[in-house]
C-alpha positions in Angstrom: 16.9 18.4 -9.0 20.6 17.8 -9.8 22.0 14.6 -11.3 23.0 13.1 -7.9 19.5 13.7 -6.5 17.9 12.0 -9.6 20.2 9.0 -9.3 19.0 8.1 -5.8 15.5 7.6 -7.2 16.7 5.9 -10.4 15.7 2.2 -10.7 17.3 1.6 -14.1 18.2 -2.1 -14.5 16.8 -3.1 -11.2 14.3 -6.0 -11.1 11.1 -5.3 -9.3 8.3 -7.8 -8.5 4.8 -6.4 -7.9 2.3 -9.0 -6.8 -1.4 -8.7 -7.7 -1.1 -6.7 -10.9 -4.1 -7.8 -12.8 -6.0 -4.6 -11.7 -6.2 -1.9 -9.1 -3.3 -0.2 -7.3 -0.9 -3.0 -8.1 -0.8 -1.7 -11.7 -0.1 1.8 -10.6 2.8 0.6 -8.4 4.2 -1.3 -11.4 3.8 1.7 -13.7 5.6 4.0 -11.2 8.5 1.6 -10.9 8.7 1.1 -14.7 8.7 4.8 -15.2 11.7 5.0 -12.8 13.5 2.5 -14.9 12.8 -0.9 -13.3 12.4 -4.3 -15.0 9.1 -5.7 -14.0 7.8 -9.1 -12.8 4.0 -9.1 -12.8 1.9 -11.6 -11.1 -1.7 -12.8 -10.9 -3.5 -16.1 -10.1 -4.4 -16.2 -13.8 -1.4 -15.4 -15.9 -3.5 -14.7 -19.0 -5.1 -11.7 -17.3 -1.8 -9.9 -17.4 -1.2 -9.9 -21.2 -2.4 -6.4 -21.9 -0.7 -4.9 -18.9 2.6 -6.6 -19.7 2.4 -5.2 -23.2 1.8 -1.7 -21.7 4.9 -2.0 -19.6 7.0 -3.2 -22.5 5.7 -0.2 -24.6 7.4 2.0 -22.0 10.7 0.4 -23.1 11.0 -1.9 -20.1 11.5 -5.6 -19.9 8.7 -7.5 -18.2 7.4 -11.0 -17.6 4.1 -12.3 -16.2 4.0 -15.2 -13.7 1.2 -17.1 -12.1 1.1 -16.7 -8.4 -1.5 -17.8 -5.8 -0.2 -16.4 -2.5 -2.5 -18.8 -0.6 -0.5 -21.8 -2.0 3.0 -22.3 -0.7 4.1 -24.4 -3.7 2.8 -21.6 -6.0 4.9 -19.1 -4.1 8.1 -21.2 -4.5 7.5 -21.8 -8.2 7.0 -18.1 -8.9 10.1 -17.1 -6.9 12.2 -19.6 -8.7 10.9 -18.5 -12.1 11.6 -14.8 -11.4 15.1 -15.7 -10.3 15.6 -17.8 -13.4 14.4 -15.1 -15.7 16.4 -12.2 -14.3 18.9 -13.4 -11.7 19.1 -10.8 -8.9 15.8 -9.5 -7.5 16.2 -6.0 -6.1 12.6 -5.0 -5.2 9.5 -6.7 -3.9 6.1 -4.9 -3.7 3.9 -7.2 -1.7 0.5 -6.0 -3.0 -1.7 -9.0 -3.5 -4.8 -8.8 -1.3 -8.5 -9.3 -1.0 -11.3 -7.9 1.1 -14.9 -8.9 2.1 -17.0 -6.1 3.6 -19.4 -7.4 6.2 -20.6 -6.5 9.7 -18.5 -8.4 12.2 -21.5 -10.5 13.3 -21.9 -11.7 9.7 -18.2 -12.7 9.0 -17.9 -16.4 8.4 -14.9 -18.7 9.2 -14.2 -18.9 5.5 -14.4 -15.1 5.1 -11.8 -14.7 7.8 -9.5 -17.3 6.3 -9.7 -16.0 2.8 -8.7 -12.5 3.9 -6.0 -13.4 6.4 -4.5 -16.2 4.2 -4.2 -13.8 1.3 -3.2 -10.5 3.0 -1.1 -11.6 5.9 0.1 -15.2 5.6 0.6 -14.8 1.8 2.6 -11.6 2.2 4.9 -13.3 4.8 5.7 -16.3 2.7 6.2 -14.3 -0.5 8.6 -12.0 1.4 10.4 -15.0 2.8 10.8 -16.6 -0.6 12.2 -13.4 -2.1 14.4 -12.5 0.9 16.1 -15.8 0.6 17.1 -14.8 -2.9 18.1 -11.2 -1.9 20.4 -12.2 1.0 23.3 -13.6 -1.1 23.5 -10.2 -2.8 23.2 -8.3 0.5 20.7 -5.9 -1.0 16.9 -5.7 -1.2 13.9 -3.4 -0.9 10.7 -5.0 0.4 7.6 -2.8 0.4 4.6 -4.4 2.1 1.3 -2.8 1.1 -0.8 -2.0 4.2 -3.7 0.5 4.5 -5.0 3.2 6.8 -6.7 0.3 8.5 -3.2 -0.7 9.6 -3.5 2.1 12.2 -7.3 2.8 12.5 -10.4 0.7 12.9 -13.5 0.8 10.7 -16.8 -1.0 11.1 -17.3 -3.7 8.4 -13.6 -4.3 8.0 -12.7 -6.4 11.0 -10.8 -9.2 9.2 -9.3 -6.8 6.7 -8.1 -4.4 9.4 -6.7 -7.3 11.4 -4.7 -8.4 8.3 -3.4 -4.9 7.7 -2.5 -4.3 11.3 -0.6 -7.5 11.1 1.2 -6.3 8.0 2.5 -3.3 10.0 3.8 -5.5 12.8 5.2 -8.0 10.3 7.1 -5.2 8.6 8.8 -4.2 11.8 9.8 -7.8 12.6 11.2 -8.5 9.1 13.1 -5.2 9.1 14.9 -6.3 12.3 15.4 -9.8 10.9 16.8 -8.9 7.5 18.4 -5.5 8.1 21.8 -7.1 8.8 21.6 -8.6 5.2 21.2 -5.2 3.5 17.4 -5.6 3.1 15.0 -2.8 4.1 11.4 -3.6 4.8 8.8 -0.9 4.9 5.0 -0.7 4.8 3.2 1.7 2.4 -0.2 2.4 3.7 -2.7 4.1 1.4 -5.8 5.8 2.7 -9.1 5.9 0.8 -8.5 5.5 -2.9 -11.0 4.7 -5.6 -10.3 1.5 -7.4 -12.2 -0.9 -9.6 -12.9 -3.0 -6.5 -14.6 -0.3 -4.5 -15.8 2.2 -7.1 -19.5 1.5 -6.2 -18.9 3.2 -2.8 -17.6 6.4 -4.6 -20.8 6.6 -6.6 -22.7 7.4 -3.4 -22.4 11.2 -3.0 -23.5 11.1 0.6 -20.8 8.7 1.6 -18.1 10.6 -0.4 -19.1 13.8 1.3 -18.9 12.1 4.7 -15.4 10.7 3.8 -14.0 14.0 2.4 -15.1 15.9 5.4 -12.8 13.7 7.5 -9.8 14.1 5.1 -7.7 17.2 5.9 -6.8 17.8 2.2 -10.6 17.4 1.3 -10.4 14.8 -1.4 -10.0 11.0 -1.7 -6.7 9.7 -3.0 -5.9 9.4 -6.7 -3.7 6.4 -7.6 -0.8 8.6 -8.9 -0.6 10.1 -5.3 1.2 6.9 -4.5 3.9 7.0 -7.2 6.5 9.0 -5.3 6.0 6.9 -2.2 6.5 3.6 -3.8 9.6 4.7 -5.8 11.1 6.3 -2.6 10.7 3.0 -0.6 12.0 0.9 -3.6 15.1 3.0 -4.3 18.4 4.0 -2.8 16.8 7.2 -1.5 15.3 5.2 1.4 18.5 3.3 2.3 18.3 4.4 6.0 14.6 3.8 6.3 13.3 0.5 7.5 10.5 -0.9 9.7 8.4 2.1 9.0 4.8 2.6 7.9 4.4 5.4 5.4 0.8 6.6 5.4 -0.4 8.2 2.1 -3.9 9.1 3.2 -4.5 12.9 2.9 -4.2 13.1 6.7 -7.3 11.0 7.6 -5.1 9.1 10.1 -4.7 12.2 12.2 -8.1 11.7 13.5 -9.7 14.3 11.4 -12.5 15.1 13.8 -13.6 18.8 13.9 -13.1 20.5 17.2 -14.4 23.8 15.8 -17.9 24.7 14.9 -18.2 26.6 11.6 -20.1 29.9 11.9 -21.5 31.0 8.6 -19.8 34.1 7.4 -17.6 34.3 10.5 -15.0 31.5 10.0 -14.8 29.1 13.0 -15.3 29.3 16.7 -14.6 26.9 19.5 -17.5 24.7 20.5 -16.1 22.5 23.2 -16.2 23.0 26.9 -12.4 23.0 27.5 -11.3 24.8 24.3 -10.3 28.3 23.3 -12.7 31.3 23.2 -12.9 34.1 20.7 -14.5 37.2 22.1 -15.7 38.3 18.7 -17.9 35.2 18.3 -20.7 33.8 20.4 -19.5 30.7 22.2 -21.8 27.8 22.9 -20.4 25.5 25.6 -21.5 21.9 25.8 -21.1 19.9 29.1 
């Protein structure tokens, strides 16, 4: 990679806000941006939970501050945005990561469950983006990365409110891209697939479920958090200057559908096992009608 190619991914001196950095993927996003040179604004509902992570970012040689933010509270959003601006002036990057999830069958979802998820993931993301975009517009530059999910494009039982919020993020991203593009702001959605985090690690301790999942992922493994590093830096940097309104799926291919249309034959590779598919004269073909 030559110097010019490196420079379009360089975030040196740029101020990046990452919401929801007390744990999980938010910390990986923040590390990736810090390693690319960015100054970090970290947020959590409880500021004290960020002390160790702020120290880690500073140990990389980057400036960083921690701010309290409850994305369900409009006044909290405005206080945080004003504090970030007061600390660093121009804000170049927002990674809208703060989220929550409650896994339940649809018939068991309560009114409060629904509101907790949608208020955090969708309403909160919009009003945080709005508050930061207002501060980006005078500079005619900004990169907003809304964090979605493979559930932005696919449905899963037990995730109805979460999927609704993530589908909403995808649509919101397109609308905001159209709204704010004339002001030099790009808005994109980064949609991870199935990644193990502290919040969902109990699922990955179930071998049967992991085998079921991996069978549906073309690259045959769940995501590792560092698989997202390049994507978040790309969307936050000059390299994505002509990309806006898009959803970038980092999911190992599970969103392709990942349903086998070929029956595995032991010792013989694969053969077609569907009534309208191909045939291979070297293998017995079972047709199903």
